N, C-alpha and C positions, 0 to 999 in steps of 0.2 A: 225144149222140155215141156211137156203136159201140164196142166194145172187141175190138180183136184180138190184143191182148198175151196172152202166155204167161206163167202166174204164176210169177215167178222168185224171188217173196219182195221184191223193190224195185220201187218206181214207177219209170217211166222220167222224164226231165225233162219239167217244164212249159215250154214257151219263151215267152218274152215278146219279141215281135219289134217292132222300130224300124219306122219307116215310111221317112221321108225320108231319101234317102242308103243305104237298107239294102235294104227291099222294093222301093221306087220310087226309079228311075235317073233323079235330077232334078238333077244337077250342074249342066247346062248353065242349067236354068231359075232355079236359086239364083244362080248368077253374075251372070246376067241381069238378075235382080230386085236384087241387092245393089248392082249398079251404076248402075241406075236410082235405087236409094235415095241413092246416094253423089252421082247428078248434081244432086239436089234442093238440096245445099249447096255444089256447085261442086267436089267433089271428082274425084281422078283416079280412072278405073276401075281396078281390079284384076285381075291373072289367077288362073284356077283353083289354080294351084300355090301362090300367096301365101295366098289364102284358106285352103285346106288346111292350110299351116304356121302359121296364126295364129287359126285359128278356135276359139273358146271360149264358155262361156256363164258368166255372164249375158252376152246380146247386146251392151248398153252396153259390156262389157270388151273384147269384140272390135273395137268400133269404137273403142275407145281404142288398142288395139294397132295400129290401122290408120292413125289419124289423128293419135296422139301426145297425145291427151287425151279424156276422157269428153264426148261430146255432152250439151250442156245439155238440159234437160227439154222444151225447145221442139222444139231439133233432134233429139231422140229421138222424139217423136211424129210429126214431119214424115217421118224415114227410115222408122220402123216402117210408117207407113201406105203410103207408097210401095213399099216392098219387098212388102207383103201384097197390095196392089193389081195389081203387077207379077207377083209370082210365082203368083197363081191365075189370072192371065189364060194363063199357060204351062203349068199343071200338068196339064191334061188331055193335052196333047200328048206327055206323059213316058210311057215304058213302064216295066213291072215289071224288075227287075234279072234278068240272064239265069238260068234255071234255078228264079226264085223259085217260080213257079207250081206248077212241077212237085213241088219240094220240100213245099210246103204242101199239096199234095194228097195225096202220099203220106205224110204224117204223119197227117191225117186219115184216110185210108184205113185206116191201121194202128191207128186206135185212140187216137193220141198228142194229147195236149191242147198246145194253143198259144192265145196271145192276142196282140192287138196294142196298143201304147201308143204314142202319138205326142205330142210337143209343137205339131204342128198343129191349128188350132182344130177342136174336135169337129164343129162343124157344117158345116165343110168336108171334114174326114177322111171323115166316114160315106160320103157320097155318091160319092166318088172311090174308095174301096174297092170299094163295090158296083158302081162302073162297069166294075172291072177282073175283076168276077166271082168275086172270092175272099172275100168276106163269110162264107160258111158254113165256111170252114176254121178259124175262130177261136171259141173258147167266149166271147170277149169283145172287144170294139172300142172304146178309149176314146181321145180326141183331148183337148188342152187346153182347160181352163176357165180363165177369168181372164185376167191379164196375161201378155205374151209374154217378159218379161224374167227370168223365175224360171228354177229349176231343175228337172230332171225327176223329182228325189228326191220330194217332196211328191206327185206325180202318181202315183209308183210304190206308194206307201204305200197310197194309196185304191185303186188298180188291183188289187194283191194283197189287199187287204181283201176287196174286191167277190168276187175269185175263189175265196176261201177261204169265203166266206159260201156260194158256191152249191156247192163242192165240198172240202170240209173237209180232204179228202186232198192238196191242193194245199199245200205248206209253201214256205218262202224257202229252205230247204238244198236242195229238189229243183227249185228255179227257176233258169233261165238265161237272161239278158237276153242278147239278139243285137242289136247296134246300130253304128253308126258314129262314135260319139262319145264322148270321154272322159266325159262326164255320163251316158252310159249306164252306165258302170261304176259310177260315183258313186251313181245311182239303185239299181243292183243292191245295192250295199252297204247301203244305207238299209233294205232289207228281208230282209239276211242272204242274199241270193241270189248267184250267181256272173255273171260275164260274159264272153261272145267279142266282141271288136271287129273290124269288117270294114273292110279297106282302101279299098273303092270309094266310099265316101261322103265326107263333110265334112272328114276328118282325114287327114295324111299318116301313113305307118306310122309313123315318128319321133314325132309327136305323141302318137299311140296307146299306142306302148311305155311312154311315162310312166305309164299308168295300172295298170301292173303285173299285167296279165290277159292272157290268150291274144289273139293277134292274127293274123287270117288274111286270105286273098285272095280265098276264096269263100264263097257261102253254103252250098255244099255241105259244105265243111270246116268252116265255124262249126257246122252242126248235128251234123256227128261229133264235133266237140271238146267240144262242149255235153254230149253224152251221157256222154262220158268222165268229165267233171268231176262228175258226179253217180252214176257207176257203182260 
């Protein structure tokens, strides 16, 4: 990647972007897929507002908040399979969040590093990012490998380790995670990074505020705040 930076003695932030609900505007697909999963167990559908108020990870705990108990192992497998089947049937119709493509392109043109880490399955993530024409803006794209009920923190550790192997100047203290979930802030903390949380995705502003990190209403603001955090 080219380097258009002036040497000011400090390296700009490396941004680790989240995908679902952050770069990808997929709230409608998420809600429709969640309600399809609920229908498998005869549960009532939920609204986006209720989803955003209660969403958390691991996902079985989110379902516990919604139905008043943890799903059984069998119920979890049924709901998880239904969710992913229904979500990926809708995902291609989702567009990028407003301004996302321009922000990514501008950072790449300026020689600023950024990567993508998602809890979406890696085998699904890579093709959809490619279809949106933005793969080249990232120095690395990683999706989830393994079960879907864990936290992003362990994946963030592997992601940053791989980034640092390719570029030793990337460090936790100069990395900022931009996401839409409290789990993004937890994952950032696991590698000594900072986080900025965006209100347009899976969490309400009140839910995000509990993470104790900056909360913003646009991706442009997220990038500006990220640079301030490491300035």
